[in-house]
PyMOL commands that place a pseudoatom at each C-alpha (Angstrom):
pseudoatom trace, name=CA, resn=MET, resi=1, chain=A, elem=C, hetatm=0, pos=[-101.743, -9.390, -191.716]
pseudoatom trace, name=CA, resn=LYS, resi=2, chain=A, elem=C, hetatm=0, pos=[-99.266, -9.694, -188.864]
pseudoatom trace, name=CA, resn=LEU, resi=3, chain=A, elem=C, hetatm=0, pos=[-99.988, -12.170, -186.134]
pseudoatom trace, name=CA, resn=VAL, resi=4, chain=A, elem=C, hetatm=0, pos=[-99.284, -11.287, -182.522]
pseudoatom trace, name=CA, resn=PRO, resi=5, chain=A, elem=C, hetatm=0, pos=[-96.181, -13.104, -181.321]
pseudoatom trace, name=CA, resn=ASN, resi=6, chain=A, elem=C, hetatm=0, pos=[-96.849, -16.089, -179.082]
pseudoatom trace, name=CA, resn=ILE, resi=7, chain=A, elem=C, hetatm=0, pos=[-95.047, -14.489, -176.100]
pseudoatom trace, name=CA, resn=ASN, resi=8, chain=A, elem=C, hetatm=0, pos=[-97.334, -11.445, -176.161]
pseudoatom trace, name=CA, resn=ARG, resi=9, chain=A, elem=C, hetatm=0, pos=[-100.403, -13.672, -176.316]
pseudoatom trace, name=CA, resn=LYS, resi=10, chain=A, elem=C, hetatm=0, pos=[-99.208, -15.648, -173.277]
pseudoatom trace, name=CA, resn=LYS, resi=11, chain=A, elem=C, hetatm=0, pos=[-98.603, -12.418, -171.339]
pseudoatom trace, name=CA, resn=ALA, resi=12, chain=A, elem=C, hetatm=0, pos=[-102.042, -11.149, -172.282]
pseudoatom trace, name=CA, resn=GLN, resi=13, chain=A, elem=C, hetatm=0, pos=[-103.625, -14.460, -171.287]
pseudoatom trace, name=CA, resn=GLY, resi=14, chain=A, elem=C, hetatm=0, pos=[-101.811, -14.379, -167.934]
pseudoatom trace, name=CA, resn=MET, resi=15, chain=A, elem=C, hetatm=0, pos=[-102.944, -10.819, -167.278]
pseudoatom trace, name=CA, resn=THR, resi=16, chain=A, elem=C, hetatm=0, pos=[-106.521, -11.709, -168.222]
pseudoatom trace, name=CA, resn=GLU, resi=17, chain=A, elem=C, hetatm=0, pos=[-106.504, -14.658, -165.825]
pseudoatom trace, name=CA, resn=TYR, resi=18, chain=A, elem=C, hetatm=0, pos=[-105.074, -12.449, -163.076]
pseudoatom trace, name=CA, resn=ILE, resi=19, chain=A, elem=C, hetatm=0, pos=[-107.796, -9.840, -163.623]
pseudoatom trace, name=CA, resn=ILE, resi=20, chain=A, elem=C, hetatm=0, pos=[-110.501, -12.513, -163.506]
pseudoatom trace, name=CA, resn=ILE, resi=21, chain=A, elem=C, hetatm=0, pos=[-109.129, -13.851, -160.208]
pseudoatom trace, name=CA, resn=VAL, resi=22, chain=A, elem=C, hetatm=0, pos=[-108.993, -10.348, -158.721]
pseudoatom trace, name=CA, resn=ILE, resi=23, chain=A, elem=C, hetatm=0, pos=[-112.587, -9.698, -159.787]
pseudoatom trace, name=CA, resn=LEU, resi=24, chain=A, elem=C, hetatm=0, pos=[-113.770, -13.006, -158.302]
pseudoatom trace, name=CA, resn=VAL, resi=25, chain=A, elem=C, hetatm=0, pos=[-112.011, -12.255, -155.000]
pseudoatom trace, name=CA, resn=ALA, resi=26, chain=A, elem=C, hetatm=0, pos=[-113.589, -8.790, -154.928]
pseudoatom trace, name=CA, resn=ILE, resi=27, chain=A, elem=C, hetatm=0, pos=[-117.047, -10.257, -155.557]
pseudoatom trace, name=CA, resn=ALA, resi=28, chain=A, elem=C, hetatm=0, pos=[-116.505, -12.821, -152.785]
pseudoatom trace, name=CA, resn=LEU, resi=29, chain=A, elem=C, hetatm=0, pos=[-115.419, -10.096, -150.345]
pseudoatom trace, name=CA, resn=ILE, resi=30, chain=A, elem=C, hetatm=0, pos=[-118.436, -7.961, -151.210]
pseudoatom trace, name=CA, resn=ALA, resi=31, chain=A, elem=C, hetatm=0, pos=[-120.720, -10.956, -150.639]
pseudoatom trace, name=CA, resn=ILE, resi=32, chain=A, elem=C, hetatm=0, pos=[-119.088, -11.718, -147.274]
pseudoatom trace, name=CA, resn=VAL, resi=33, chain=A, elem=C, hetatm=0, pos=[-119.424, -8.114, -146.136]
pseudoatom trace, name=CA, resn=ARG, resi=34, chain=A, elem=C, hetatm=0, pos=[-123.065, -8.037, -147.195]
pseudoatom trace, name=CA, resn=ILE, resi=35, chain=A, elem=C, hetatm=0, pos=[-123.806, -11.304, -145.386]
pseudoatom trace, name=CA, resn=PHE, resi=36, chain=A, elem=C, hetatm=0, pos=[-121.872, -10.617, -142.183]
pseudoatom trace, name=CA, resn=GLY, resi=37, chain=A, elem=C, hetatm=0, pos=[-121.739, -6.822, -142.256]
pseudoatom trace, name=CA, resn=GLY, resi=38, chain=A, elem=C, hetatm=0, pos=[-124.626, -6.326, -139.835]
pseudoatom trace, name=CA, resn=GLU, resi=39, chain=A, elem=C, hetatm=0, pos=[-123.134, -8.716, -137.287]
pseudoatom trace, name=CA, resn=ILE, resi=40, chain=A, elem=C, hetatm=0, pos=[-119.698, -7.126, -137.583]
pseudoatom trace, name=CA, resn=ASN, resi=41, chain=A, elem=C, hetatm=0, pos=[-121.251, -3.697, -137.099]
pseudoatom trace, name=CA, resn=LYS, resi=42, chain=A, elem=C, hetatm=0, pos=[-123.060, -4.924, -133.959]
pseudoatom trace, name=CA, resn=GLN, resi=43, chain=A, elem=C, hetatm=0, pos=[-119.806, -6.291, -132.548]
pseudoatom trace, name=CA, resn=PHE, resi=44, chain=A, elem=C, hetatm=0, pos=[-117.951, -3.015, -133.129]
pseudoatom trace, name=CA, resn=LYS, resi=45, chain=A, elem=C, hetatm=0, pos=[-120.837, -1.022, -131.632]
pseudoatom trace, name=CA, resn=SER, resi=46, chain=A, elem=C, hetatm=0, pos=[-120.913, -3.308, -128.594]
pseudoatom trace, name=CA, resn=GLY, resi=47, chain=A, elem=C, hetatm=0, pos=[-117.172, -2.916, -128.110]
pseudoatom trace, name=CA, resn=SER, resi=48, chain=A, elem=C, hetatm=0, pos=[-117.425, 0.834, -128.554]
pseudoatom trace, name=CA, resn=ASP, resi=49, chain=A, elem=C, hetatm=0, pos=[-120.243, 1.051, -125.986]
pseudoatom trace, name=CA, resn=GLU, resi=50, chain=A, elem=C, hetatm=0, pos=[-118.219, -0.983, -123.486]
pseudoatom trace, name=CA, resn=ILE, resi=51, chain=A, elem=C, hetatm=0, pos=[-115.226, 1.329, -123.922]
pseudoatom trace, name=CA, resn=LYS, resi=52, chain=A, elem=C, hetatm=0, pos=[-117.476, 4.368, -123.375]
pseudoatom trace, name=CA, resn=ASN, resi=53, chain=A, elem=C, hetatm=0, pos=[-118.847, 2.797, -120.180]
pseudoatom trace, name=CA, resn=LEU, resi=54, chain=A, elem=C, hetatm=0, pos=[-115.343, 2.327, -118.751]
pseudoatom trace, name=CA, resn=ASN, resi=55, chain=A, elem=C, hetatm=0, pos=[-115.051, 6.052, -118.108]
for i in range(1, 55): cmd.bond("trace and resi %d" % i, "trace and resi %d" % (i + 1))
show_as sticks, trace
zoom trace
C-alpha cells in the first residue's frame, strides 16, 4: 500500500483548514444578517422614503 507523500498531506490539511475558515465566516455573516437584517432594511427604507420625498 502506497502512503500519500507528506507534501500532499500538508496541502490537503491547509485546504481543509481554509475551507473550515470560509464556512465559519459564512455562518457568522448569515447570523449577523439574521440578527441585524430587519434594522438594516428599515434604514434603507427610511433613506429611500426620504429620497422620494425630495421630489
